[in-house]
C-alpha positions as CSV (number, residue, x, y, z in Angstrom):
1,M,107.1,60.7,73.9
2,R,104.7,58.4,72.2
3,P,101.6,58.6,69.8
4,L,98.6,60.2,71.5
5,T,95.0,60.6,70.5
6,F,92.8,63.8,71.3
7,S,89.2,63.4,71.4
8,D,86.0,65.0,72.7
9,D,82.2,64.2,73.4
10,K,81.2,65.0,69.8
11,D,83.4,62.1,68.4
12,N,86.0,64.4,67.0
13,E,89.5,62.8,67.0
14,Q,93.0,63.8,66.2
15,E,96.2,61.8,66.2
16,W,99.4,63.3,67.4
17,L,102.9,61.8,66.7
18,P,106.2,62.8,68.3
19,G,108.8,64.5,66.3
20,G,106.5,67.1,64.6
21,D,106.7,71.0,64.6
22,Q,104.1,71.2,67.4
23,S,104.2,70.0,71.0
24,A,101.6,67.7,72.3
25,A,100.3,70.3,74.7
26,D,100.0,73.0,72.0
27,A,98.4,70.6,69.6
28,F,96.0,69.5,72.3
29,L,95.1,73.0,73.4
30,E,94.5,73.9,69.7
31,F,92.2,71.0,69.3
32,V,90.3,72.1,72.5
33,A,89.9,75.7,71.2
34,R,88.7,74.5,67.8
35,H,86.0,72.2,69.1
36,R,84.8,73.7,72.4
37,S,81.3,74.9,72.6
38,A,78.6,75.2,75.2
39,D,77.6,71.6,74.7
40,N,81.1,70.3,74.2
41,T,83.3,70.7,77.2
42,S,84.9,67.4,77.9
43,F,88.3,66.6,76.1
44,S,90.7,63.7,76.4
45,V,94.3,62.9,75.7
46,E,94.8,59.0,75.4
47,D,97.7,56.7,75.2
48,S,96.0,53.7,73.8
49,A,99.0,51.4,74.0
50,A,99.4,52.1,77.8
51,E,95.6,52.2,78.4
52,E,95.9,55.7,80.1
53,A,94.0,58.9,79.5
54,L,93.9,62.4,80.9
55,V,90.3,63.9,80.7
56,F,89.7,67.6,80.9
57,M,86.0,68.5,82.1
58,V,86.2,72.2,81.4
59,D,82.7,73.0,82.5
60,I,83.2,71.8,86.1
61,G,86.9,72.7,86.6
62,A,88.0,69.0,86.7
63,I,90.9,66.9,85.4
64,C,90.7,63.2,85.6
65,R,93.5,60.7,85.2
66,V,92.5,57.1,84.0
67,K,94.6,53.9,84.1
68,G,93.2,50.9,82.4
69,W,90.2,50.3,80.1
70,Q,88.8,47.4,82.3
71,D,88.3,47.9,85.9
72,S,89.9,51.3,85.4
73,R,91.3,53.5,88.2
74,T,90.1,57.0,87.9
75,E,91.3,60.0,90.0
76,Y,90.2,63.7,90.0
77,R,91.9,67.0,90.5
78,V,90.5,70.5,90.9
79,V,91.7,73.0,88.3
80,T,93.4,75.7,90.4
81,S,94.9,78.0,87.7
82,S,94.7,78.8,84.0
83,G,98.0,77.1,83.4
84,D,96.8,73.6,84.8
85,H,95.6,72.4,81.3
86,R,98.9,73.1,79.6
87,T,101.1,71.8,82.4
88,L,99.2,68.5,82.8
89,A,98.8,67.9,79.1
90,A,102.6,68.4,78.7
91,E,103.5,66.2,81.7
92,F,101.0,63.4,80.5
93,A,102.7,63.5,77.0
94,R,106.0,63.0,78.6
95,G,105.4,60.2,81.1
96,G,101.6,59.2,81.2
97,F,99.6,58.5,84.3
98,T,102.5,58.6,86.8
99,A,104.1,61.8,85.4
100,V,101.2,63.8,86.6
101,E,101.4,62.5,90.2
102,A,103.2,65.5,91.5
103,H,100.6,67.9,90.1
104,G,97.9,66.7,92.5
105,P,96.3,66.3,95.0
106,W,94.4,63.5,93.0
107,L,91.1,62.6,94.7
108,P,89.8,59.0,94.6
109,D,86.1,59.6,93.7
110,A,83.6,62.3,92.5
111,D,82.3,63.1,96.0
112,S,85.9,64.0,97.2
113,F,86.4,66.1,94.1
114,L,83.0,68.1,94.7
115,Q,84.1,68.8,98.3
116,A,87.6,69.9,97.3
117,R,86.1,72.1,94.5
118,S,83.7,73.7,96.8
119,A,86.4,74.5,99.3
120,H,88.6,76.0,96.4
121,L,85.8,78.1,95.1
122,E,85.2,79.5,98.6
123,Q,88.9,80.1,99.2
124,R,89.1,81.9,95.8
125,A,85.9,84.0,96.6
126,G,87.4,85.0,100.0
127,A,90.7,85.9,98.4
128,G,88.9,88.0,95.8
129,R,86.8,89.7,98.6
130,E,90.0,90.5,100.4
131,R,91.8,91.9,97.3
132,R,88.8,94.2,96.6
133,R,88.9,95.4,100.3
134,D,92.7,96.0,99.9
135,D,92.1,97.8,96.7
136,L,89.6,100.1,98.4
137,R,92.0,100.7,101.4
138,S,94.8,101.4,98.9
139,E,92.7,103.9,97.2
140,F,91.8,105.6,100.3
141,D,95.4,105.7,101.4
142,R,96.0,108.1,98.4
143,S,93.0,110.4,99.3
144,V,93.5,113.9,100.6
145,L,91.6,113.0,103.8
146,R,94.0,110.2,104.8
147,Q,97.0,112.5,104.1
148,T,95.7,115.3,106.2
149,H,96.9,115.7,109.8
150,P,93.9,115.6,112.2
151,R,95.2,118.7,113.9
152,E,94.9,120.6,110.5
153,L,91.5,118.8,109.9
154,R,90.1,119.9,113.0
155,R,91.3,123.6,112.5
156,R,89.7,123.7,109.0
157,L,86.6,122.1,110.3
158,E,86.2,124.7,112.9
159,V,86.5,127.5,110.3
160,L,84.0,125.8,107.9
161,T,81.5,125.3,110.8
162,R,81.4,129.0,111.4
163,V,81.4,129.8,107.6
164,D,78.2,127.8,107.5
165,G,76.8,130.0,110.2
166,R,77.1,127.6,113.1
167,E,79.3,127.3,116.1
168,P,81.5,124.2,117.2
169,V,79.7,122.7,120.2
170,T,81.7,121.1,122.9
171,V,79.9,118.9,125.5
172,S,81.8,116.7,128.0
173,G,85.0,117.2,126.1
174,V,83.7,116.1,122.6
175,T,83.5,119.0,120.1
176,H,81.0,118.7,117.2
177,Y,81.8,120.4,113.8
178,G,79.7,120.4,110.7
179,Y,78.3,122.2,107.8
180,G,75.2,121.8,105.8
181,A,76.7,120.4,102.7
182,G,76.9,117.0,104.2
183,V,79.7,116.8,106.8
184,D,79.6,116.2,110.5
185,A,82.6,115.4,112.8
186,W,83.1,114.7,116.4
187,F,86.4,114.9,118.2
188,A,87.3,114.2,121.8
189,A,90.0,116.1,123.7
190,D,92.5,113.3,123.1
191,G,92.2,113.6,119.3
192,R,90.1,110.5,118.8
193,G,87.2,111.2,116.4
194,L,84.8,110.3,113.7
195,V,84.0,112.2,110.4
196,V,80.7,111.5,108.6
197,T,79.7,112.5,105.1
198,F,76.5,112.4,103.4
199,D,76.3,112.9,99.6
200,E,72.6,112.9,98.3
201,S,74.0,112.1,94.8
202,S,75.8,108.8,96.0
203,A,74.4,105.5,95.3
204,L,74.8,104.9,99.2
205,S,72.4,107.7,99.9
206,S,69.3,105.4,99.9
207,T,70.9,103.0,102.4
208,K,68.0,101.9,104.8
209,D,70.3,99.9,107.3
210,V,72.6,103.0,108.0
211,A,73.9,101.4,111.3
212,A,75.5,98.5,109.3
213,L,77.7,101.0,107.6
214,Y,79.2,101.9,111.1
215,D,80.2,98.3,111.8
216,G,83.8,98.1,113.1
217,V,83.8,101.6,114.5
218,P,85.3,101.6,118.0
219,A,82.6,101.8,120.8
220,D,84.0,105.0,122.2
221,L,83.8,106.7,118.7
222,L,80.2,105.4,118.3
223,A,79.3,107.0,121.6
224,L,80.4,110.4,120.2
225,V,77.6,110.1,117.5
226,G,74.9,108.9,119.9
227,D,72.7,106.8,117.6
228,P,74.5,105.8,114.4
229,G,71.4,104.6,112.9
230,G,69.9,108.2,113.1
231,V,72.9,109.8,111.3
232,A,72.6,109.6,107.6
233,A,75.9,108.6,106.0
234,T,77.7,107.7,102.9
235,G,81.1,108.0,104.3
236,I,82.3,107.2,107.8
237,F,86.0,107.8,108.8
238,T,87.5,106.8,112.0
239,F,90.4,108.6,113.9
240,S,91.0,106.1,116.6
241,G,94.3,105.3,114.8
242,P,95.5,106.4,111.4
243,C,92.4,107.7,109.4
244,A,90.5,104.7,108.1
245,M,87.1,103.9,106.6
246,A,84.7,102.0,108.7
247,D,84.6,98.3,108.0
248,G,80.8,98.3,107.5
249,L,81.4,100.9,104.8
250,V,84.3,99.1,103.1
251,T,82.0,96.0,103.0
252,R,79.1,97.9,101.5
253,L,81.4,99.6,98.8
254,K,83.0,96.2,98.0
255,R,79.5,94.4,97.7
256,D,78.0,97.1,95.5
257,G,81.2,97.5,93.4
258,L,81.7,101.2,94.4
259,G,84.8,103.3,94.9
260,I,85.8,105.9,97.3
261,K,83.9,108.5,95.3
262,A,80.6,107.0,96.5
263,T,81.5,108.2,100.1
264,G,81.1,111.9,99.1
265,A,84.3,113.0,100.9
266,G,86.0,113.9,97.6
267,R,83.2,116.3,96.7
268,L,82.1,117.6,100.2
269,L,85.3,117.6,102.2
270,E,88.6,117.1,100.4
271,P,88.4,120.4,98.2
272,F,88.8,122.3,101.5
273,L,91.7,120.1,102.6
274,A,93.5,120.0,99.3
275,V,94.3,123.8,99.2
276,R,97.7,124.6,100.5
277,N,96.7,128.1,101.7
278,F,93.5,127.9,103.7
279,T,92.2,131.5,103.0
280,P,88.7,133.1,102.5
281,E,89.4,133.1,98.8
282,A,90.3,129.4,98.7
283,V,87.1,128.4,100.7
284,A,84.9,130.7,98.5
285,G,86.2,129.0,95.4
286,A,85.8,125.4,96.8
287,G,82.4,126.0,98.5
288,Q,80.5,127.7,95.9
289,W,77.2,127.2,98.0
290,W,78.6,129.9,100.3
291,S,78.5,133.6,99.4
292,P,82.0,135.6,99.9
293,E,80.3,137.4,102.8
294,D,79.4,134.2,104.5
295,V,83.0,133.0,104.2
296,A,84.5,136.3,105.3
297,K,82.2,136.2,108.6
298,G,83.2,132.7,109.3
299,F,86.9,133.4,109.1
300,A,86.4,136.6,111.2
301,A,84.4,134.8,113.9
302,T,87.1,131.9,114.3
303,P,89.5,132.6,117.0
304,A,93.2,132.9,116.0
305,P,95.2,129.8,116.6
306,V,96.3,129.3,120.2
307,A,99.7,130.6,120.8
308,E,102.6,127.9,121.0
309,Q,102.5,126.1,124.2
310,A,105.1,126.4,126.9
311,P,108.5,124.7,125.9
312,L,108.5,120.9,126.4
313,D,110.2,119.2,129.2
314,R,113.8,119.0,127.8
315,E,114.7,115.7,129.4
316,A,111.5,114.0,128.2
317,L,111.9,115.5,124.8
318,T,115.5,114.2,124.5
319,R,114.6,110.7,125.7
320,F,111.6,110.6,123.2
321,C,113.9,111.5,120.3
322,E,116.4,108.8,121.4
323,I,113.7,106.2,121.1
324,W,112.6,107.5,117.9
325,A,116.2,107.5,116.5
326,D,116.7,103.9,117.8
327,S,113.4,102.2,116.7
328,G,111.1,104.6,114.9
329,Y,110.3,106.6,111.8
330,N,107.6,108.9,110.4
331,D,104.8,107.5,108.4
332,R,104.8,108.4,104.7
333,W,102.4,111.3,105.2
334,D,104.3,112.6,108.3
335,V,101.0,112.2,110.3
336,H,102.4,109.7,112.8
337,Y,105.5,108.7,114.6
338,V,105.9,105.0,114.6
339,L,108.0,103.7,117.6
340,F,109.3,100.2,118.2
341,D,108.6,99.5,114.6
342,S,107.7,95.7,114.0
343,R,108.6,94.7,117.6
344,T,106.5,92.6,119.8
345,L,105.7,93.6,123.4
346,E,108.4,91.2,124.6
347,E,111.0,92.7,122.2
348,A,110.1,96.3,123.1
349,G,110.4,95.5,126.8
350,P,110.3,98.0,129.6
351,A,111.5,100.8,127.2
352,R,108.0,100.8,125.9
353,D,106.5,101.6,129.2
354,D,109.0,104.4,129.5
355,L,107.8,105.7,126.0
356,L,104.1,105.8,127.0
357,E,105.0,107.9,130.2
358,L,107.0,110.3,127.8
359,V,103.9,110.6,125.5
360,R,101.9,111.5,128.5
361,V,104.5,114.0,129.9
362,L,104.8,115.6,126.6
363,G,101.0,115.9,125.9
364,L,101.1,114.0,122.7
365,E,98.3,112.3,121.0
366,R,98.9,108.4,121.0
367,V,96.5,106.4,118.6
368,D,95.8,102.8,118.1
369,A,98.2,100.9,115.8
370,P,96.6,99.9,112.6
371,P,95.6,96.3,111.9
372,G,98.5,93.9,111.3
373,A,101.0,96.1,113.3
374,A,103.3,94.4,115.7
375,S,102.0,94.2,119.2
376,G,104.7,96.5,120.5
377,E,104.3,99.3,118.1
378,V,103.3,102.7,119.4
379,W,101.8,105.1,117.0
380,V,101.8,108.9,118.1
381,R,100.6,111.8,116.0
382,T,103.3,114.1,114.9
383,D,103.9,117.5,116.7
384,P,105.6,120.4,115.2
385,R,107.6,121.0,118.4
386,I,108.8,117.4,118.3
387,D,109.6,117.7,114.5
388,A,111.8,120.7,115.2
389,E,114.0,118.6,117.6
390,L,114.0,115.5,115.5
391,G,115.8,117.4,112.8
392,N,118.9,117.1,115.1
393,W,118.5,113.3,115.3
394,A,117.5,112.1,111.9
């Protein structure tokens, strides 16, 4: 350590000597805090004897190291974190110009610095956008809709459609459900589907480019809707894999600083999914826009659940359970079986083809694996008949 001088653009100066009660870094940061203002944003730590200085240009996020007062060598560094000022001030106090070498990269001129700073700001903005997207998806993972099995969702939508005085309409294997409070849903025979909510009180209700909210929805699901631009929406939820929000919707929520509440699903749909016992009394309480008589008629008009299907092929069932026990698990909502967890196509090998044939034979609903899943993973919706057998394999 050696004597240092702190200074700023307003000709304020302070000497620091080693051996005192305060470290050089603490003393310098205190000096900065005391003198910093809107028109005073450049601060230096100088070692006059060695003709070295470290300059902190706070307003533009730059740190410069300078060697020599005549024909000086000046290099630049982009500030990348809140700890950069303390770290470099401490290192400079310890060993001067060369001591901060490892805390680069140090750039040879202002143009190089400006390019690096631009790249850093873009990277940081991108990371911020991804964090916000992840926050939205994490919030949605805790929603009732995400946790509801699509089989139960379709059953309840069928009842609610009739409570609203309508009938589920099936055309070419695609069934349309919906009720006037702002919910429409389309499900194909293989279980793939799309749920759309429209909440007039949402900030998204005035969206003019509705089609942009559907960005990222698989083409076969868009075909279920027909013209997405003509279907008003504040919430778009896909069932090609685990229930997810459309990418376009996530982008819009993130851009406008909105949460999942803005989709309207929490007000229009989830009260009917949250109740454990789906009874006329529960629906009448959750859907106060319907009279008790409407609710009773809707339940009465809904056919009783189809009787349990014929027993599953025993050999296929046993083999499916063997693969599950060897390489699978149930997701945390018990909505999906995840087979060949974390395995690539090569690692899963021929056994994966055998599994896909078993899924077909057993009549199970296979869905797309979520983004980021290994290439060999197979996601299948849970089935109570399989669950009963898996109890012997867990």
